[in-house]
C-alpha positions, 0 to 999 in steps of 0.5 A: 500500500502507498499513502499519497500526500496532498501535495500530489493530489492537489497537483493531480486535480489541478492538471499539473504534470509532475513526475509524482502525478505521472507516477500516481496516474500509473498506480491508479487501478494497479496498486493499493493506494491510501489517503490519510484523514488529514490529507483528505481534509487538506485536499478537499478544502481547496475546491471552490465549487460543489461539483468539483468537491463532490467529484474529488470526494467520490474519487478520494473516498474510493481509496483506503482512508487511514486515521493518521493520528492517535496517541502513539503517532502523536508522541512518536511524531513529537520525538521525530520532530525533536530528533530532526531539530537536534540534527539542525532541521526545522520541520515547518508543518506539524501535519508533515511530521504526523504523516511521515511518522505514520508511514514509518510506523506502519511500514508504508511508502509515501508518494509526495512532492513536498520537500518538507519530507526530505529530512524524514527520508535522509535522517529517519528512514522514511520510504518514498515512492520514486 
């Protein structure tokens, strides 16, 4: 299973062609994909019309939806944040720390196009789809 980050979904829905949206396109229907509850919120809140919102909602909820939070992930994400800060890296968004931590704790690869995940790859072993 692969968790797809909002950075990829937003580009995908906007019709932006990137290596990550091309990869997503190739994975659709061939690989089990998941979307996190917080990622679902990030993506859906960007739609300006009801029709686009409902179309995206129908597509996104056809995938496995996982709950990214909880006590264990919250504590581990804070630990990971602190480890990175100790390595001189500032994590800009708490949600990215939660997403990366959930993936690492569950052995799931992440498809993303957000440089904020790079320190998790470099220092903590986050596995990403390339």
